[in-house]
C-alpha positions in Angstrom: -35.6 -63.2 13.2 -32.1 -62.6 14.4 -30.2 -60.5 12.3 -26.5 -59.7 11.5 -26.6 -56.3 13.7 -28.0 -57.8 16.7 -26.6 -61.6 16.8 -24.1 -60.7 19.2 -26.3 -59.4 21.9 -27.7 -62.7 23.2 -24.2 -64.0 23.4 -23.1 -61.1 25.5 -26.0 -61.9 27.9 -25.1 -65.6 28.1 -21.5 -65.1 28.7 -20.7 -61.6 30.4 -17.2 -62.7 30.6 -17.1 -62.3 26.8 -18.1 -58.7 27.0 -14.6 -57.3 27.1 -13.4 -59.5 24.2 -16.4 -58.0 22.2 -15.8 -54.4 23.4 -12.0 -54.6 22.3 -13.3 -56.0 19.0 -15.8 -53.3 18.4 -12.9 -50.7 19.3 -10.4 -52.1 17.1 -12.8 -51.9 14.0 -14.5 -48.6 14.9 -12.5 -46.6 12.5 -13.6 -48.9 9.5 -16.7 -47.8 7.3 -17.6 -51.3 6.7 -19.7 -53.4 8.9 -17.9 -55.2 11.5 -16.3 -58.5 10.4 -18.2 -60.9 12.7 -16.5 -64.0 11.3 -13.4 -62.7 13.1 -14.9 -62.3 16.5 -16.4 -65.7 16.2 -13.1 -67.2 16.3 -12.5 -65.5 19.6 -15.8 -66.7 20.7 -14.7 -70.2 19.8 -11.5 -69.9 21.9 -13.8 -68.3 24.7 -15.9 -71.5 24.6 -12.8 -73.5 24.6 -11.7 -72.1 27.7 -15.0 -72.5 29.4 -15.0 -76.2 28.5 -11.5 -76.2 30.2 -12.9 -74.5 33.3 -15.9 -76.7 33.7 -18.2 -73.9 33.1 -21.0 -76.0 31.5 -23.8 -73.9 32.4 -22.2 -70.9 30.6 -21.3 -73.2 27.8 -24.8 -74.3 27.3 -26.2 -70.9 27.5 -23.7 -69.7 24.6 -24.5 -72.9 22.6 -28.3 -72.4 23.1 -27.7 -68.9 21.4 -25.9 -70.7 18.5 -29.0 -72.9 18.2 -31.2 -69.9 17.9 -29.0 -68.6 15.3 -29.4 -71.5 13.3 -33.2 -71.8 14.0 -34.1 -68.1 13.7 -31.2 -66.2 12.0 -31.2 -64.5 8.7 -29.1 -66.1 6.0 -26.0 -64.5 7.3 -26.5 -65.2 10.8 -27.1 -69.1 10.0 -24.1 -69.3 7.7 -22.0 -67.4 10.4 -23.3 -69.9 13.0 -21.8 -72.7 10.9 -19.0 -71.6 8.8 -17.9 -68.7 11.4 -18.5 -70.5 14.7 -18.8 -74.2 14.3 -16.0 -74.7 11.8 -13.8 -72.9 14.1 -14.8 -75.1 17.0 -13.7 -78.1 14.9 -10.5 -76.5 14.3 -7.8 -77.7 16.7 -5.6 -74.9 15.7 -8.3 -72.4 17.4 -9.8 -74.6 20.2 -6.5 -76.6 21.4 -5.9 -78.1 23.5 -9.6 -79.2 23.8 -10.7 -82.0 21.6 -13.4 -80.6 19.3 -15.7 -83.7 19.9 -16.2 -82.6 23.5 -18.4 -79.8 22.3 -21.1 -82.0 20.5 -22.9 -82.8 23.6 -23.7 -79.2 24.4 -25.0 -78.4 20.6 -28.8 -78.4 20.0 -30.3 -80.6 17.3 -30.1 -78.0 14.6 -26.4 -77.2 15.5 -25.7 -81.0 15.4 -26.8 -81.2 12.1 -24.8 -78.6 10.9 -21.7 -79.7 12.8 -22.1 -82.9 11.1 -22.2 -81.3 7.8 -19.0 -79.2 8.4 -17.3 -82.6 9.4 -18.4 -84.1 6.1 -17.1 -81.1 4.2 -13.5 -81.6 5.8 -13.6 -85.4 5.4 -15.1 -86.0 2.2 -15.2 -82.6 0.4 -19.2 -82.7 0.5 -20.6 -79.3 -0.1 -22.2 -77.5 3.0 -25.9 -76.8 2.1 -29.3 -76.7 3.4 -31.2 -79.9 2.5 
């Protein structure tokens, strides 16, 4: 099972170019006594994914989003929720990923991530609650 404390490790392996962003984030929050606010770094990850898309770095993009698929399938409750509400929601937010159209990411998502992507869309379009069926 993928847990909160280790969820970013496979992302750092999948995308070494994200390591400096992660290290800066950890440095910024090291003086806090609470756990790292991972939702904040997931917005950075969404921006990183958008920049990879713009560069045409599809292999790296696929590697990252395969980790996100594993988060959905193998993560504990926190990790699964962070994958959806923390990352997929940010990937759909044009304020985060502009100038990339969020629909461009869908083809890189695994089946479980696509399922949650659609739930996030339905939430924003119809107010439908995001929950596991």
